[in-house]
N, CA, C and O atoms as a Maestro MAE file, in Angstrom:
{
 s_m_m2io_version
 :::
 2.0.0
}

f_m_ct {
 s_m_title
 :::
 protein
 m_atom[260] {
  # First column is atom index #
  i_m_mmod_type
  r_m_x_coord
  r_m_y_coord
  r_m_z_coord
  i_m_residue_number
  s_m_chain_name
  s_m_pdb_residue_name
  s_m_pdb_atom_name
  i_m_atomic_number
  :::
  1 25 42.856 62.192 28.049 1 A "UNK " " N  " 7
  2 3 42.210 61.394 27.031 1 A "UNK " " CA " 6
  3 2 40.936 62.090 26.575 1 A "UNK " " C  " 6
  4 15 40.332 62.879 27.303 1 A "UNK " " O  " 8
  5 25 40.556 61.774 25.368 2 A "UNK " " N  " 7
  6 3 39.320 62.344 24.829 2 A "UNK " " CA " 6
  7 2 38.314 61.217 24.605 2 A "UNK " " C  " 6
  8 15 38.648 60.156 24.079 2 A "UNK " " O  " 8
  9 25 37.092 61.474 25.012 3 A "UNK " " N  " 7
  10 3 36.005 60.499 24.905 3 A "UNK " " CA " 6
  11 2 34.839 61.125 24.154 3 A "UNK " " C  " 6
  12 15 34.492 62.283 24.384 3 A "UNK " " O  " 8
  13 25 34.238 60.353 23.256 4 A "UNK " " N  " 7
  14 3 33.024 60.812 22.592 4 A "UNK " " CA " 6
  15 2 31.872 59.925 23.054 4 A "UNK " " C  " 6
  16 15 31.907 58.705 22.897 4 A "UNK " " O  " 8
  17 25 30.860 60.556 23.619 5 A "UNK " " N  " 7
  18 3 29.706 59.828 24.134 5 A "UNK " " CA " 6
  19 2 28.863 59.332 22.954 5 A "UNK " " C  " 6
  20 15 28.479 60.112 22.082 5 A "UNK " " O  " 8
  21 25 28.583 58.037 22.939 6 A "UNK " " N  " 7
  22 3 27.760 57.460 21.885 6 A "UNK " " CA " 6
  23 2 26.357 57.110 22.378 6 A "UNK " " C  " 6
  24 15 25.415 57.034 21.590 6 A "UNK " " O  " 8
  25 25 26.228 56.897 23.688 7 A "UNK " " N  " 7
  26 3 24.935 56.585 24.296 7 A "UNK " " CA " 6
  27 2 25.018 56.958 25.764 7 A "UNK " " C  " 6
  28 15 26.043 56.732 26.407 7 A "UNK " " O  " 8
  29 25 23.948 57.529 26.298 8 A "UNK " " N  " 7
  30 3 23.948 57.903 27.722 8 A "UNK " " CA " 6
  31 2 22.516 57.856 28.255 8 A "UNK " " C  " 6
  32 15 21.561 58.211 27.564 8 A "UNK " " O  " 8
  33 25 22.399 57.412 29.494 9 A "UNK " " N  " 7
  34 3 21.102 57.399 30.171 9 A "UNK " " CA " 6
  35 2 21.288 58.069 31.524 9 A "UNK " " C  " 6
  36 15 22.107 57.636 32.335 9 A "UNK " " O  " 8
  37 25 20.532 59.114 31.758 10 A "UNK " " N  " 7
  38 3 20.594 59.834 33.023 10 A "UNK " " CA " 6
  39 2 19.561 59.285 33.997 10 A "UNK " " C  " 6
  40 15 18.589 58.651 33.589 10 A "UNK " " O  " 8
  41 25 19.774 59.528 35.268 11 A "UNK " " N  " 7
  42 3 18.864 59.087 36.314 11 A "UNK " " CA " 6
  43 2 17.812 60.163 36.558 11 A "UNK " " C  " 6
  44 15 17.925 60.971 37.479 11 A "UNK " " O  " 8
  45 25 16.788 60.152 35.713 12 A "UNK " " N  " 7
  46 3 15.680 61.095 35.835 12 A "UNK " " CA " 6
  47 2 14.525 60.488 36.632 12 A "UNK " " C  " 6
  48 15 13.443 61.074 36.673 12 A "UNK " " O  " 8
  49 25 14.726 59.334 37.264 13 A "UNK " " N  " 7
  50 3 13.641 58.588 37.900 13 A "UNK " " CA " 6
  51 2 12.851 59.396 38.922 13 A "UNK " " C  " 6
  52 15 11.626 59.285 38.972 13 A "UNK " " O  " 8
  53 25 13.517 60.202 39.732 14 A "UNK " " N  " 7
  54 3 12.818 60.949 40.789 14 A "UNK " " CA " 6
  55 2 12.360 62.327 40.331 14 A "UNK " " C  " 6
  56 15 11.807 63.090 41.123 14 A "UNK " " O  " 8
  57 25 12.581 62.647 39.078 15 A "UNK " " N  " 7
  58 3 12.228 63.984 38.559 15 A "UNK " " CA " 6
  59 2 10.830 63.951 37.967 15 A "UNK " " C  " 6
  60 15 10.599 63.338 36.925 15 A "UNK " " O  " 8
  61 25 9.908 64.610 38.635 16 A "UNK " " N  " 7
  62 3 8.520 64.626 38.190 16 A "UNK " " CA " 6
  63 2 8.151 65.912 37.463 16 A "UNK " " C  " 6
  64 15 7.142 65.955 36.759 16 A "UNK " " O  " 8
  65 25 8.954 66.962 37.624 17 A "UNK " " N  " 7
  66 3 8.612 68.257 37.045 17 A "UNK " " CA " 6
  67 2 9.121 68.438 35.621 17 A "UNK " " C  " 6
  68 15 8.692 69.368 34.937 17 A "UNK " " O  " 8
  69 25 10.015 67.583 35.159 18 A "UNK " " N  " 7
  70 3 10.542 67.699 33.795 18 A "UNK " " CA " 6
  71 2 9.698 66.862 32.847 18 A "UNK " " C  " 6
  72 15 9.281 65.753 33.181 18 A "UNK " " O  " 8
  73 25 9.453 67.406 31.663 19 A "UNK " " N  " 7
  74 3 8.747 66.610 30.669 19 A "UNK " " CA " 6
  75 2 9.755 65.839 29.818 19 A "UNK " " C  " 6
  76 15 10.962 66.053 29.935 19 A "UNK " " O  " 8
  77 25 9.270 64.961 28.978 20 A "UNK " " N  " 7
  78 3 10.146 64.114 28.163 20 A "UNK " " CA " 6
  79 2 11.010 64.927 27.202 20 A "UNK " " C  " 6
  80 15 12.155 64.556 26.944 20 A "UNK " " O  " 8
  81 25 10.489 66.013 26.678 21 A "UNK " " N  " 7
  82 3 11.276 66.854 25.770 21 A "UNK " " CA " 6
  83 2 12.497 67.429 26.476 21 A "UNK " " C  " 6
  84 15 13.586 67.457 25.903 21 A "UNK " " O  " 8
  85 25 12.328 67.885 27.704 22 A "UNK " " N  " 7
  86 3 13.451 68.430 28.470 22 A "UNK " " CA " 6
  87 2 14.494 67.355 28.765 22 A "UNK " " C  " 6
  88 15 15.695 67.606 28.663 22 A "UNK " " O  " 8
  89 25 14.040 66.169 29.126 23 A "UNK " " N  " 7
  90 3 14.948 65.053 29.384 23 A "UNK " " CA " 6
  91 2 15.705 64.669 28.112 23 A "UNK " " C  " 6
  92 15 16.912 64.429 28.147 23 A "UNK " " O  " 8
  93 25 14.984 64.614 26.986 24 A "UNK " " N  " 7
  94 3 15.610 64.267 25.707 24 A "UNK " " CA " 6
  95 2 16.627 65.323 25.283 24 A "UNK " " C  " 6
  96 15 17.664 64.984 24.714 24 A "UNK " " O  " 8
  97 25 16.348 66.577 25.548 25 A "UNK " " N  " 7
  98 3 17.283 67.652 25.198 25 A "UNK " " CA " 6
  99 2 18.598 67.482 25.941 25 A "UNK " " C  " 6
  100 15 19.667 67.583 25.338 25 A "UNK " " O  " 8
  101 25 18.534 67.226 27.237 26 A "UNK " " N  " 7
  102 3 19.747 67.025 28.033 26 A "UNK " " CA " 6
  103 2 20.528 65.822 27.508 26 A "UNK " " C  " 6
  104 15 21.747 65.891 27.349 26 A "UNK " " O  " 8
  105 25 19.838 64.741 27.245 27 A "UNK " " N  " 7
  106 3 20.486 63.528 26.742 27 A "UNK " " CA " 6
  107 2 21.115 63.771 25.378 27 A "UNK " " C  " 6
  108 15 22.272 63.415 25.157 27 A "UNK " " O  " 8
  109 25 20.364 64.375 24.464 28 A "UNK " " N  " 7
  110 3 20.862 64.589 23.103 28 A "UNK " " CA " 6
  111 2 22.027 65.567 23.040 28 A "UNK " " C  " 6
  112 15 22.861 65.473 22.139 28 A "UNK " " O  " 8
  113 25 22.095 66.502 23.981 29 A "UNK " " N  " 7
  114 3 23.208 67.443 24.003 29 A "UNK " " CA " 6
  115 2 24.524 66.757 24.374 29 A "UNK " " C  " 6
  116 15 25.595 67.253 24.025 29 A "UNK " " O  " 8
  117 25 24.457 65.643 25.064 30 A "UNK " " N  " 7
  118 3 25.673 64.918 25.466 30 A "UNK " " CA " 6
  119 2 26.136 63.924 24.406 30 A "UNK " " C  " 6
  120 15 27.335 63.689 24.255 30 A "UNK " " O  " 8
  121 25 25.193 63.341 23.673 31 A "UNK " " N  " 7
  122 3 25.547 62.343 22.666 31 A "UNK " " CA " 6
  123 2 26.286 63.022 21.522 31 A "UNK " " C  " 6
  124 15 25.825 64.011 20.953 31 A "UNK " " O  " 8
  125 25 27.449 62.459 21.205 32 A "UNK " " N  " 7
  126 3 28.278 63.007 20.143 32 A "UNK " " CA " 6
  127 2 29.300 64.008 20.629 32 A "UNK " " C  " 6
  128 15 30.262 64.304 19.921 32 A "UNK " " O  " 8
  129 25 29.113 64.527 21.806 33 A "UNK " " N  " 7
  130 3 30.045 65.517 22.347 33 A "UNK " " CA " 6
  131 2 31.346 64.836 22.765 33 A "UNK " " C  " 6
  132 15 31.337 63.710 23.265 33 A "UNK " " O  " 8
  133 25 32.456 65.529 22.556 34 A "UNK " " N  " 7
  134 3 33.765 65.026 22.966 34 A "UNK " " CA " 6
  135 2 34.134 65.671 24.296 34 A "UNK " " C  " 6
  136 15 34.034 66.887 24.459 34 A "UNK " " O  " 8
  137 25 34.559 64.848 25.235 35 A "UNK " " N  " 7
  138 3 34.900 65.285 26.587 35 A "UNK " " CA " 6
  139 2 36.357 64.967 26.881 35 A "UNK " " C  " 6
  140 15 36.863 63.924 26.468 35 A "UNK " " O  " 8
  141 25 37.024 65.853 27.586 36 A "UNK " " N  " 7
  142 3 38.379 65.618 28.079 36 A "UNK " " CA " 6
  143 2 38.262 65.035 29.482 36 A "UNK " " C  " 6
  144 15 37.616 65.625 30.348 36 A "UNK " " O  " 8
  145 25 38.889 63.870 29.712 37 A "UNK " " N  " 7
  146 3 38.854 63.252 31.027 37 A "UNK " " CA " 6
  147 2 40.059 62.322 31.176 37 A "UNK " " C  " 6
  148 15 40.657 61.892 30.190 37 A "UNK " " O  " 8
  149 25 40.393 62.029 32.408 38 A "UNK " " N  " 7
  150 3 41.527 61.156 32.690 38 A "UNK " " CA " 6
  151 2 41.179 59.699 32.418 38 A "UNK " " C  " 6
  152 15 41.979 58.954 31.852 38 A "UNK " " O  " 8
  153 25 39.970 59.300 32.830 39 A "UNK " " N  " 7
  154 3 39.506 57.926 32.652 39 A "UNK " " CA " 6
  155 2 37.976 57.925 32.681 39 A "UNK " " C  " 6
  156 15 37.352 58.986 32.714 39 A "UNK " " O  " 8
  157 25 37.376 56.737 32.669 40 A "UNK " " N  " 7
  158 3 35.910 56.643 32.637 40 A "UNK " " CA " 6
  159 2 35.270 57.288 33.868 40 A "UNK " " C  " 6
  160 15 34.255 57.975 33.748 40 A "UNK " " O  " 8
  161 25 35.847 57.076 35.033 41 A "UNK " " N  " 7
  162 3 35.289 57.683 36.253 41 A "UNK " " CA " 6
  163 2 35.312 59.201 36.171 41 A "UNK " " C  " 6
  164 15 34.358 59.867 36.573 41 A "UNK " " O  " 8
  165 25 36.398 59.741 35.651 42 A "UNK " " N  " 7
  166 3 36.504 61.192 35.501 42 A "UNK " " CA " 6
  167 2 35.517 61.695 34.447 42 A "UNK " " C  " 6
  168 15 34.946 62.775 34.598 42 A "UNK " " O  " 8
  169 25 35.315 60.926 33.392 43 A "UNK " " N  " 7
  170 3 34.328 61.278 32.362 43 A "UNK " " CA " 6
  171 2 32.935 61.389 32.972 43 A "UNK " " C  " 6
  172 15 32.218 62.361 32.732 43 A "UNK " " O  " 8
  173 25 32.564 60.397 33.753 44 A "UNK " " N  " 7
  174 3 31.254 60.405 34.414 44 A "UNK " " CA " 6
  175 2 31.131 61.609 35.343 44 A "UNK " " C  " 6
  176 15 30.086 62.258 35.385 44 A "UNK " " O  " 8
  177 25 32.182 61.903 36.079 45 A "UNK " " N  " 7
  178 3 32.173 63.054 36.982 45 A "UNK " " CA " 6
  179 2 32.030 64.369 36.204 45 A "UNK " " C  " 6
  180 15 31.274 65.251 36.611 45 A "UNK " " O  " 8
  181 25 32.745 64.497 35.104 46 A "UNK " " N  " 7
  182 3 32.676 65.704 34.272 46 A "UNK " " CA " 6
  183 2 31.254 65.924 33.746 46 A "UNK " " C  " 6
  184 15 30.727 67.034 33.812 46 A "UNK " " O  " 8
  185 25 30.645 64.869 33.231 47 A "UNK " " N  " 7
  186 3 29.291 64.987 32.666 47 A "UNK " " CA " 6
  187 2 28.288 65.279 33.770 47 A "UNK " " C  " 6
  188 15 27.401 66.114 33.590 47 A "UNK " " O  " 8
  189 25 28.411 64.608 34.903 48 A "UNK " " N  " 7
  190 3 27.504 64.833 36.031 48 A "UNK " " CA " 6
  191 2 27.593 66.274 36.524 48 A "UNK " " C  " 6
  192 15 26.571 66.908 36.786 48 A "UNK " " O  " 8
  193 25 28.807 66.786 36.649 49 A "UNK " " N  " 7
  194 3 28.986 68.168 37.115 49 A "UNK " " CA " 6
  195 2 28.445 69.173 36.104 49 A "UNK " " C  " 6
  196 15 27.872 70.194 36.484 49 A "UNK " " O  " 8
  197 25 28.624 68.888 34.833 50 A "UNK " " N  " 7
  198 3 28.171 69.807 33.784 50 A "UNK " " CA " 6
  199 2 26.652 69.826 33.654 50 A "UNK " " C  " 6
  200 15 26.047 70.892 33.536 50 A "UNK " " O  " 8
  201 25 26.039 68.646 33.676 51 A "UNK " " N  " 7
  202 3 24.589 68.567 33.471 51 A "UNK " " CA " 6
  203 2 23.794 68.696 34.760 51 A "UNK " " C  " 6
  204 15 22.650 69.151 34.751 51 A "UNK " " O  " 8
  205 25 24.405 68.293 35.867 52 A "UNK " " N  " 7
  206 3 23.685 68.285 37.138 52 A "UNK " " CA " 6
  207 2 22.893 67.013 37.357 52 A "UNK " " C  " 6
  208 15 22.091 66.936 38.288 52 A "UNK " " O  " 8
  209 25 23.106 66.004 36.505 53 A "UNK " " N  " 7
  210 3 22.353 64.751 36.610 53 A "UNK " " CA " 6
  211 2 23.293 63.570 36.732 53 A "UNK " " C  " 6
  212 15 24.332 63.526 36.072 53 A "UNK " " O  " 8
  213 25 22.930 62.602 37.582 54 A "UNK " " N  " 7
  214 3 23.694 61.366 37.697 54 A "UNK " " CA " 6
  215 2 23.460 60.504 36.457 54 A "UNK " " C  " 6
  216 15 22.427 60.610 35.795 54 A "UNK " " O  " 8
  217 25 24.422 59.665 36.164 55 A "UNK " " N  " 7
  218 3 24.369 58.824 34.970 55 A "UNK " " CA " 6
  219 2 24.055 57.391 35.378 55 A "UNK " " C  " 6
  220 15 24.686 56.841 36.281 55 A "UNK " " O  " 8
  221 25 23.074 56.790 34.705 56 A "UNK " " N  " 7
  222 3 22.746 55.383 34.926 56 A "UNK " " CA " 6
  223 2 23.649 54.488 34.082 56 A "UNK " " C  " 6
  224 15 24.176 53.488 34.570 56 A "UNK " " O  " 8
  225 25 23.822 54.854 32.812 57 A "UNK " " N  " 7
  226 3 24.678 54.075 31.923 57 A "UNK " " CA " 6
  227 2 25.267 54.994 30.858 57 A "UNK " " C  " 6
  228 15 24.694 56.026 30.511 57 A "UNK " " O  " 8
  229 25 26.432 54.585 30.351 58 A "UNK " " N  " 7
  230 3 27.112 55.393 29.354 58 A "UNK " " CA " 6
  231 2 27.936 54.484 28.439 58 A "UNK " " C  " 6
  232 15 28.550 53.519 28.893 58 A "UNK " " O  " 8
  233 25 27.938 54.804 27.163 59 A "UNK " " N  " 7
  234 3 28.819 54.180 26.182 59 A "UNK " " CA " 6
  235 2 29.580 55.302 25.511 59 A "UNK " " C  " 6
  236 15 29.048 56.395 25.312 59 A "UNK " " O  " 8
  237 25 30.805 55.036 25.170 60 A "UNK " " N  " 7
  238 3 31.649 56.062 24.572 60 A "UNK " " CA " 6
  239 2 32.720 55.386 23.738 60 A "UNK " " C  " 6
  240 15 32.904 54.169 23.777 60 A "UNK " " O  " 8
  241 25 33.422 56.224 22.981 61 A "UNK " " N  " 7
  242 3 34.597 55.727 22.248 61 A "UNK " " CA " 6
  243 2 35.738 56.687 22.535 61 A "UNK " " C  " 6
  244 15 35.531 57.871 22.799 61 A "UNK " " O  " 8
  245 25 36.933 56.152 22.477 62 A "UNK " " N  " 7
  246 3 38.132 56.984 22.654 62 A "UNK " " CA " 6
  247 2 38.379 57.724 21.344 62 A "UNK " " C  " 6
  248 15 38.276 57.143 20.263 62 A "UNK " " O  " 8
  249 25 38.700 58.990 21.450 63 A "UNK " " N  " 7
  250 3 39.000 59.811 20.274 63 A "UNK " " CA " 6
  251 2 40.509 59.976 20.211 63 A "UNK " " C  " 6
  252 15 41.123 60.515 21.132 63 A "UNK " " O  " 8
  253 25 41.094 59.513 19.132 64 A "UNK " " N  " 7
  254 3 42.524 59.656 18.949 64 A "UNK " " CA " 6
  255 2 42.794 60.965 18.215 64 A "UNK " " C  " 6
  256 15 42.128 61.296 17.235 64 A "UNK " " O  " 8
  257 25 43.755 61.679 18.697 65 A "UNK " " N  " 7
  258 3 44.079 62.976 18.100 65 A "UNK " " CA " 6
  259 2 45.032 62.796 16.958 65 A "UNK " " C  " 6
  260 15 45.426 63.774 16.323 65 A "UNK " " O  " 8
  :::
 }
 m_bond[259] {
  # First column is bond index #
  i_m_from
  i_m_to
  i_m_order
  :::
  1 1 2 1
  2 2 3 1
  3 3 4 2
  4 3 5 1
  5 5 6 1
  6 6 7 1
  7 7 8 2
  8 7 9 1
  9 9 10 1
  10 10 11 1
  11 11 12 2
  12 11 13 1
  13 13 14 1
  14 14 15 1
  15 15 16 2
  16 15 17 1
  17 17 18 1
  18 18 19 1
  19 19 20 2
  20 19 21 1
  21 21 22 1
  22 22 23 1
  23 23 24 2
  24 23 25 1
  25 25 26 1
  26 26 27 1
  27 27 28 2
  28 27 29 1
  29 29 30 1
  30 30 31 1
  31 31 32 2
  32 31 33 1
  33 33 34 1
  34 34 35 1
  35 35 36 2
  36 35 37 1
  37 37 38 1
  38 38 39 1
  39 39 40 2
  40 39 41 1
  41 41 42 1
  42 42 43 1
  43 43 44 2
  44 43 45 1
  45 45 46 1
  46 46 47 1
  47 47 48 2
  48 47 49 1
  49 49 50 1
  50 50 51 1
  51 51 52 2
  52 51 53 1
  53 53 54 1
  54 54 55 1
  55 55 56 2
  56 55 57 1
  57 57 58 1
  58 58 59 1
  59 59 60 2
  60 59 61 1
  61 61 62 1
  62 62 63 1
  63 63 64 2
  64 63 65 1
  65 65 66 1
  66 66 67 1
  67 67 68 2
  68 67 69 1
  69 69 70 1
  70 70 71 1
  71 71 72 2
  72 71 73 1
  73 73 74 1
  74 74 75 1
  75 75 76 2
  76 75 77 1
  77 77 78 1
  78 78 79 1
  79 79 80 2
  80 79 81 1
  81 81 82 1
  82 82 83 1
  83 83 84 2
  84 83 85 1
  85 85 86 1
  86 86 87 1
  87 87 88 2
  88 87 89 1
  89 89 90 1
  90 90 91 1
  91 91 92 2
  92 91 93 1
  93 93 94 1
  94 94 95 1
  95 95 96 2
  96 95 97 1
  97 97 98 1
  98 98 99 1
  99 99 100 2
  100 99 101 1
  101 101 102 1
  102 102 103 1
  103 103 104 2
  104 103 105 1
  105 105 106 1
  106 106 107 1
  107 107 108 2
  108 107 109 1
  109 109 110 1
  110 110 111 1
  111 111 112 2
  112 111 113 1
  113 113 114 1
  114 114 115 1
  115 115 116 2
  116 115 117 1
  117 117 118 1
  118 118 119 1
  119 119 120 2
  120 119 121 1
  121 121 122 1
  122 122 123 1
  123 123 124 2
  124 123 125 1
  125 125 126 1
  126 126 127 1
  127 127 128 2
  128 127 129 1
  129 129 130 1
  130 130 131 1
  131 131 132 2
  132 131 133 1
  133 133 134 1
  134 134 135 1
  135 135 136 2
  136 135 137 1
  137 137 138 1
  138 138 139 1
  139 139 140 2
  140 139 141 1
  141 141 142 1
  142 142 143 1
  143 143 144 2
  144 143 145 1
  145 145 146 1
  146 146 147 1
  147 147 148 2
  148 147 149 1
  149 149 150 1
  150 150 151 1
  151 151 152 2
  152 151 153 1
  153 153 154 1
  154 154 155 1
  155 155 156 2
  156 155 157 1
  157 157 158 1
  158 158 159 1
  159 159 160 2
  160 159 161 1
  161 161 162 1
  162 162 163 1
  163 163 164 2
  164 163 165 1
  165 165 166 1
  166 166 167 1
  167 167 168 2
  168 167 169 1
  169 169 170 1
  170 170 171 1
  171 171 172 2
  172 171 173 1
  173 173 174 1
  174 174 175 1
  175 175 176 2
  176 175 177 1
  177 177 178 1
  178 178 179 1
  179 179 180 2
  180 179 181 1
  181 181 182 1
  182 182 183 1
  183 183 184 2
  184 183 185 1
  185 185 186 1
  186 186 187 1
  187 187 188 2
  188 187 189 1
  189 189 190 1
  190 190 191 1
  191 191 192 2
  192 191 193 1
  193 193 194 1
  194 194 195 1
  195 195 196 2
  196 195 197 1
  197 197 198 1
  198 198 199 1
  199 199 200 2
  200 199 201 1
  201 201 202 1
  202 202 203 1
  203 203 204 2
  204 203 205 1
  205 205 206 1
  206 206 207 1
  207 207 208 2
  208 207 209 1
  209 209 210 1
  210 210 211 1
  211 211 212 2
  212 211 213 1
  213 213 214 1
  214 214 215 1
  215 215 216 2
  216 215 217 1
  217 217 218 1
  218 218 219 1
  219 219 220 2
  220 219 221 1
  221 221 222 1
  222 222 223 1
  223 223 224 2
  224 223 225 1
  225 225 226 1
  226 226 227 1
  227 227 228 2
  228 227 229 1
  229 229 230 1
  230 230 231 1
  231 231 232 2
  232 231 233 1
  233 233 234 1
  234 234 235 1
  235 235 236 2
  236 235 237 1
  237 237 238 1
  238 238 239 1
  239 239 240 2
  240 239 241 1
  241 241 242 1
  242 242 243 1
  243 243 244 2
  244 243 245 1
  245 245 246 1
  246 246 247 1
  247 247 248 2
  248 247 249 1
  249 249 250 1
  250 250 251 1
  251 251 252 2
  252 251 253 1
  253 253 254 1
  254 254 255 1
  255 255 256 2
  256 255 257 1
  257 257 258 1
  258 258 259 1
  259 259 260 2
  :::
 }
}
């Protein structure tokens, strides 16, 4: 299945060395991107592995081919 991220919030709570611009860059790079995944859990795993950050919340839409 293909998913397009429409909104995402990463768990940056314990990160003190990153500034807001760096956090926004990571977030903005994911929004609008289309991801291949089996289901929502796999989507979250794919994004977490790619970015290196856990996800607090995510909204997406299914992309029909």
